[in-house]
N, C-alpha and C positions, 0 to 999 in steps of 0.2 A: 520642457518636462512633459512626460506622457500624460495624456488626458485621463487615463484610467488609474493613475497613481494619486492617492491623497495622502497628505501629511497630517498626522495627529500629534498635537503638542502634549507631551507627558510632563507633569509637574516634577520638579527636582526631588521633592520628598512626597511620596504617596501617602495619603491618609489611610494607613492600615496599621494593624498591631497596636502598639502603645499610642500612636498618633490618631487612632480611629476616633472620630468625633461622636458624641452622644447627641442624637437629634430627637427632639420630643415633639409629638403632635399634640396640639392644644386646640380647643374650640368649644363652642356651645353645643348643646345637645342637638342631634339630628342635622348636623352640617355635612356629614359624609366623612367624618374623621376616621371612623373604623373601616370604611370602604377603602380609604387611601392606605391604611395600614395593611389590609388584606391584599391589596394589589401588589405590595412589595414584600410582605413578610414571608418567612419560611413556612414549611409545613408544620413545624413544631415550635411555635413561640413559647417562651417561658412566661408563666403567669405568676405574679408575685403581688404582695400587699404592701402598700405604703407604710401602714402601721399594722400592728398585730390584729386590731379590730377595725381597720379602716378599709377603704376602697382598694381594689386591685388594679394592676396595670399589666400590659403585655409588652414583651421586649424580645427582639431577635436581632441577629446580625444580618446585614443586607449588603450584597455586592452591588456597586455602582461602577461599571466599567472595571478599571484596575484598582479602584479604591473601595473602601468599606466603611460602613457606619453602624453604630448601635442604635436601632430605631425603637422608640418607646411610644406606646399609645396610652396616654393618661386618661383618666375619667373626664367627662365634660366639665367645663367651668363656665358659669354664666356671666360673672362680673367680678372685678376686684373692688367694687364699691360696696361698703359695709359687708365684709366677709362673714359668711356663715361658717359653721364648723367644717362642713365638707370642703368648701373652697379654701379655707384657711390652711388645711393640710397640703393641698396642691401648691399653694403659693409658697409655703415653706420649702417644698422640694424644688420648685422652680428657682428659688433664690439660693438655697444652701445645699441642696442634695441631702445627704445623710450627715453632713458636718455642720450641725447647727451652731450658731454663735452663742455668746454669753447670755443674751436675752432669752434664749430658748433652752439652755442647758439644764435648767432646774425642773423642766416639765417631767411629769411622772412617766408618760408614754414617749419613749425615744424611738428613733428609727429601728425597725426590725431587721433590715438587710442593708447591705451596702448599695448606695444609690448616688452615683456621681452627679453633681450638678450639671444640667444640660449645657452643651456648647452652642446649640442652635435651637430656636423655636420655629416650628412650622404651624402657623395658625390656619386652620381650615375654615374658610369663610363661605357661607351660603350666598351665591350670587343673587338669588331671588329675595334675600332679606339682608342685603348688603348694609343698609344704614344701621340696622340693629347690631350687626357684627362689628362695624367700624368703631363702635363705642368700646368694645373689648380690645380692639386693635390699639386704640389710643392708650388704653391702660397697660397693655402688654409692652408697649414701647418704653414705659417707665422702668421696666425691670432691668434694662441695660444689657439684654442678651441679643445677639444677632437674630434677626427675625426674617422669615420668608412667609409670604401670603400665598396660600393655595386657594385661588378663587374658584370654588367648586360649583357644579351644577350650572355652568354657563349655557348648556344646551337648553335647560328649562327656562332660564332667563330670556334667551333669544326667542323661544317659542312665545313668550309673553310680550315680545316686542321691546325687551330691555337690553340695551347694549352698553357694556361697561368698558371704558378705555383703560386697559390694564397698564399701558405705558404712563398715562397721566396719573393714575392712582399710585404707581410706583414712585413717580417723581414727587408727588405731594407727601407721601409717607417716608420716602428715603429708604425703602426696602424693596427687594425683588417681589414682583407679583406675577404669578403664573396661572393662566386659565386652565382649569381641569374639568374633566368629567370622570371622577374617581371610579365609579362603578363600571365604567367602560374602559378604563385604563388610559384615557386621553390626557396628555399633559403630565402623567405621573413621573416619567423619567426626567422631564424638565424640572419638576419641583425638587427632586432629590439632587440633581446636578447643581441647582441653585443653592441648596442647603450646604453642599460640600464647598462651594465657592465662598459662601458666607462663613463657614467654619475656618476656611483658610485665611480670610481677610480679618476676621475677629472684630469687625466694626459694629458697634451698637447702633440701633436705629436712631433716627432723629427724634429728639424729645419734643413733643408738642405741648408747649406751655398753655395754660389757660388764657382766656381773653385778657387783654391788657388791663381792663378795669378791675378784674379779680387779682391778676398777678401783682399789681401794685399793693394791694392790701395784705399780701402774704409776705412782704419783704422782711418784717421783723421776725416772723416765724422761721423764715428761711435762714436767717442769721443764726438763730439758736441751734438749728439742726446741723449747721455746717461745722460744729465743734468736732475736733478729732476723736474725743472719747465717745461721742454719740455714734460716729461713723464706725468705730471699732466694735462697739457693742452690738450694733444691728447688722453690720456688713451688708447693707442694702443701698442702692443708689439713692442719693438724697432727694431727687425729684419724686421717686416712689414713696419714700418715707414722708415727705412733705404732704403729698396728697392723702396718705392714710391718716396722718394726724389731723390734717385740716378737715377731713371728712368725719373725724371723731370715730375712727374704727376702734371697736372695743379691744381687740387683741393688742394692736400696736400701742394704743394709749395706755393700757394696763401695764404692758411691759416697760414702757417709758417711765411710768410712775414708780414701778418697783425698782428700777435701776438708777433713775435720776430724780429722786424725790425733790431735790433742791431746785431743779429746773422746771418741775411741773407747774408751779404757779405762773412762771413766765410764759410757758407754752399756752396755758389756758387764757392768760391775759392777752396774748397776741391773737389768739383765735377770737376772743370777744371783741377786740379792737377791730379786727377785720370784718366781723359780722355787722358792727355798727355802721360801716360804710356801704353795706349791701342791702338791697331791698328784702332779701330772704335769708334764712339761716345759711351759714357758710356751706354746710354739707349739701343742702338742696341746691344752692347756687352753683357749686362745682359740678353736680350731677347734671343740672339743666344746661350748663355751659358745654359740657362734654357732649351731650345730646345734640346741641346746636352745631357744634363743630363737625360732628359726624354727619349730620344732615346736610350741612354746607358742602362738605367734601363729596358726599354722595351726589349732590346736584352737579358738581363740577366735573365729575368723571362719567356721568351717565347720560345716555341719550335714549329717547323713547321713539318707537314707531319704525322708521324707515329701514333699519337693518334686520328686521325680523326674518325676512325671506332669504337673506344671504346664507349660503351654505346649506340650503334645505336638502339638496340631493345627498350630501355627505351625511347629514343628520339622519336622513331616512335609512341609508345603508347601515349606519352605526346602530340604529334601532333594530335592524335585522340581525347583525352579527355580534353586537356588543351588549345587547340588553341582558341584564343579569338573569332574567327569567326566561326570555324567549331566544336569547342568543344561541344557546346550545341547539335548539330546534332548527334555527336558521343554518347553523354550521352543518348539522346532520343532513339537512335538506340539500345543501350544496354537494356534499359527498355522495348522496344518493343520486343526484342528477349527474355527477361525474361518472359514477358506475353505470348508470343507464345509458349515457352518451357513449361511453367506451363499449358497452355491450352492443349497441346498435352499429357503431362504426366498425367494430371488430368483425362482426358477422360479414359485413360487406368486404372488408380488406382480406379476410380469410378466403373468401370466394375468389378474389383476384390473384392471390399469391400462392399460399401453401397448397390449396386444394388442387389446382391444375398441375403443380409440380409433383405432388404425391401420385396423381394418376399417371403422370408421364414415367416416373421412376419405377412403377410397379411392372413395367414391361421388361425390366432388366432383372433376371434371376440367375446370378452367377453361381458356379459350383466350385471353381478353383479358389484357393486361399487368396491369391492376388485379387481376383474378382470380388470376393467377399469383402476384402478391405476397401476396395474402390467403392463398392455399393454402400459400405458403412460411412465412408467420408461424405458421399452425396446425401445419404440419409441424415447425417449430422447437420449438414448445411441447410437442408430443407427444413429440418426440425427447428433449427435456429431461426430461419426466416418465418416459419409458421408461428413462433412464439413472440418474436421481437416486433415484427411489423404490424400484425393485426392487434396485438394486445398490450405489449409493453410500451411502445412508443406513444400511442394515444393517451395512455394513463399518465405517463411521465410528462408529456406535453401539457396536459390539462393541469396537473399539480403545479408545474412550474409557472404556468400562466396565472394561477391563483396566488402564488407567492409574489409574482411581479405586480399583481394588482393590489397587494396589501391585505388580502383576505386571510391568508394563512396566519399572519401575526395576530389578527383579531380572534381567530379560532383558538390560538394558543392562550390568549388572555381569558377567553370565556371558559375554557376547561381548567383554568387555574385552580378553582376550589375543588373540582373533582380530583385533581392530582394531589391536593393537600390530604385527601382521605387515604391516599396510599403512601403518604410520607414524602411526597415530592412537590416541588414548586412548579407552577404552570409554565415557567420558563423552559422546562424540558419538553414542553409540547412541540417546540420547533424541531428538535432532533427527532421526535416521534413522527412528525409529519415528513421530515426528510427520510425517515426510515421506510415510509411508504414507497419511496423510490429505491433505496438501497440501505441495508443495515450498516454497511461499513462506514460511509461518511457520517451516518447518524451517530454511531458510537464514538467516532473521532470528535464530533461536535460536542457530545456529552463530556468527553475527556477534557476538552478545552474550556468548557463553561461551568463545570461542577467539580465537586470534590467530596471525599468522605462517603457518607451514607447515600447521598443522592447519586453519586457517580456509580456506585455498585448496583443499587436498586434499578436505576434507569437502564444501565447496560444489560442487566439480566432480563429486564422486561422487553428491551428492544429485540432480543432474540425471538420474541413471539409476535412482533409486528409484521404483518404480511408485506414483504417488500414487493417491488414491481414484478420480480420473477414469480413469487408465489401467487401474487394477485393475477398475473397473466395466466398461470396454470388454472386458477380457480375460474377465471373468465373463459378460458379456452375450453376446459372440460365441463365445468359446471354450467356455463352459459349455453353450451351446445346440448347437454343431456339432462340438466336439472332445471333449466329456465331461470329467469331473473329472481324468482322467489327463493330458489335453492342457493343462488349466489349471495343474495342478501342475508339468508340465514347463516351461512358460513362466516361472513364478515361480522354479523351480530354476535355469533358465538365467540369469535376472536375478542371482541370488546368485553364480553362477560368474563372470559378467562383472564384477560389482562387485568381487569379490575380485581378479581378474586386473588390472583397471584400477587398483585401490588399490595393488597392489604396484608397478605401473609408475609411477604418480604419486609414490609415496613415494621412488622412486629419482630422479625428476626434481626434486623439491623436497626439499632435504637440510637445511633449517634445523632447529635443535634444538627439539623440542616440549616443552611444559610439562605436567606431570601435573595431574590433577584429582581431587578427592575426590568420590566418588559417595555420596549419601545413600540408604540403604535404609529407606523408610518402613514402618511396621507395616501389616499387612494390614487392609483395611477393606471393609465392604459398600458397593458403589456406591450412591449416592443418585440418585433420579430427577432431582432439581433439578440436581445436579452434572453428570449425564450430558447433560441437555437443554441446559444453559448451554454446556458445552464442545463439544457437537456443533454447536450454532449458531455458535460461534466458528470451527469448522473448515469449516463449509459456508455461512456467511453470504454469501460472495462469489458464490454461485450466483445470488442475487437481484441483487446490485450489478454483477457483472462477467459471469458466465457467460450469464445469460439474454439480455442485450442482444447479446452476441457471437454466441450461437447463432442468435438470430432474424435478426440482420444477415447472418451467414454463410449462413443458409438462403435468405434473400431474394436475396443476391448470386449464389449458385449457381443459383437458379431463373431469375434474369434472364440469367445467362451461358448457361444452357441454352435459355432462350426465344429468345435472339437468336443462338444458335449459336457464341458466343465460347468456350465451354468446350472445344470441339473443338480449337481452336488451342493452348490451354494443355496439354491432354492430349497432343497430338501432340509438343509440345516436350519433355514429360517422359517420353515413351514409352521412351527408352533406359533410364531407371531403372525405371519401373513395369513395362513389358512385357518388355523384353529381359533385365534383370538380376533383377528380382523375380518375373517370370512372372505378373504380375497383369493384369487387363483394362486396356486403355488408358484407359478412362473414369474410372479411379480416381486419375488424376494430380491433378485439382483437389482432391478430398477430402484427399489426402495433403498437398498444398501448404498447405491451410488448417489443417492440424493444428498449425501454429505459433501460431495464435491460442488455441485450446483443444483439448485432445485429444478432448473430447466432440464437438466440431464435426466431426472426421474421420468418426466413426461416423454421425452424422446425415447428413452429405453423402454417405456411401456409400449409405445408404438412399435418398436423393433421386436420386443418380446412377443407381442400379439401378431406381428406380421401384417399390421394394417393401421392406417390412420383413422379408421372408424372403430370405436371402442364398444359401442352398444351391442354388437353381436356376441361379445365375450363377457361383458360385465353388466349386471343390471343396475338400476338406479341406486339401490342401497349400497352396493359395492363401490360405485363411483363416488357417492357421498362420503362413505367411510374412508376411501383412499385420499380424497381431497382434504378431509378434516385431519387425518393422520399427517399428511404431508405439510399442512399448514403449521402444525406445532412441532414437527420433527426437528431433529438436531440442526442448528444453523449451518450454513455452508462453511467450507474451509476458510475462505477469506474473512468471514465474520468471526470465526473462532480465532484466527490469527490476530485480528485487531483487539479482540477481547484479552488475549494473553498480554498484549502491550498495555492495555488500559486498566485492567483490574487484577492482573496476576494469574499465574497458572492454577492456583487452587480454586479461585472463584470461576475461572473459565471452564474448568472441568466440572465444577458444580453446575454450571449452566448447561453443559452437555447432558449430564445425568438428569437434570430437571426437565429439559426439553424432551428427552426420550420417555421419561415417566409420564409427563403430561400428555404427550402424543399417544402413548399406549392407552392411558386411562380414558381420555376424551374420545379417541378413535373407536375403542372397543365399546365405550358407553353409547356413543351415537349409533353404532351398528346394532346393539341390542335394543335400543329404543325404537329404531326404525323397523327392525324385525317384528317387535311387539305390535307396532302400529299396523304393519301390513297384515299381521295375523288377526288383529281385532277388527279392522275395517274390511268390508266385503270387497 
């Protein structure tokens, strides 16, 4: 078998549609439960109330590979020991959902909305306070629901020299245990994969009985609760009901007295007999015993000291790229360094490649039609070399290297909450990053990983992401004549426009979005083989698509110029190019042909001006205006074609109109602002 081919096992019945499991996040306050929900939730989770006057919960659909779950974030719960009014409502929903049994059917406040009983519980545990959370774990095991432990904040625990053996903890509890750093996205996908596996197996956790000296005293009470009529009335696992009545829980004891008054004296007598054999009241003894068992388990699975330094390098990098507060700054710094490096490298490569070739070809000034065509072909090839080698290849190589290193996935996770503000999940950040290379594979990736509202909004926004062609033009023209500050300002403006458009489009398309689990791969040194292969994938269309278009466009422009037809087109477009954008009239044709390929616009500018040097013909305001307009202008033909396949002709044409409108408004606005600035400043 080929080494490059991997086999993925697909379950016979996927957990989707009617088989979609309901997975509920539970845990104490400040364990990171909401961070885990945010890492997976959609941009528009539904917020509902358990009861009309009760606490609320959030719910959304989440895709996990080919399968799907309904994810619920419940309010925090501290303990099942002596339930208060707040925790009592949560326990009812964990046990029964909205279908309450006979013991609760008489209550005045019934469930306000449909709430199916959970299929799987995910308890989010704070690794820095494991012993305290393990007491709740032992109680949750009594509910008889499949359980997964998300051992959160393991990074903080390790910084404190605390190492928890997740495998040993899993073996002791009989449930899956996954180490996570929820606010950084680490381990998140593994948690939900484990939850789906638990939903498929439907195996309840191993019930941890009290210590033997207590368990013996509860035998008579256990026999009473094993009666079929009691089980039918409560519809709760008998180990849980046994603990609640043994601990004298007000709610369950009152309901038992109301429905089985004839058995109540026997239950109270059994409790009293058990207490006589114990040094403390039964409720206190059970609580102390649970505390002792949690402490013992904590000691068995925990080591102190030696492992604190392991993985320090990875934790340091994650602190830069995945920190919820500073991660975005770290990501933006990386991109700024990428642009700076490309800026420096491109200047050197440009001096080695296109500049000498341009000087050489200027000696050829043909007058015949055949000579004009030949010169146009050479100009097209030189223009291609001048764009691809100095500017496009360095940018794509660096972006691919960042993907190979695992940094791009972390950037996608960090910007997740920002994407939520525009109605998208952070999972679409990966296509957006791919779009920095080329919009075509980015839109194809969106089509493969999203649906509904997210697919439409993400596709429309991707038309405004500066692909490597547009970025190369910005770097080639802006870097040469506007400096690094001008280049940075154009990219910053792109980010602002994307954010504003995203918010507007999110309000236009109001369908419910589905969450997506983002995998955070380990860091890895990029390999030359991987970089070369993926760079070729991103730039191979230069040979198959771009080169013929550039050469054909160059020949067409040369022929239009040779026969004087370009003047007619330029005159027709002059209200846009000259009056609104303040550009020379002769740039109408280059702007028009930008719909074929963005690289073609720059090449045609060179041909229209008759020089590879632009500054004698355009001042810095005109150069900035042209670059801004070209950045937001109608996407190329290949992008439009994949849009037709992905979102349909109506939305694709809407994208064309939106791009043209935004390019005109932003380009003209930038020109007016810069003219005003020049008039005000001396």
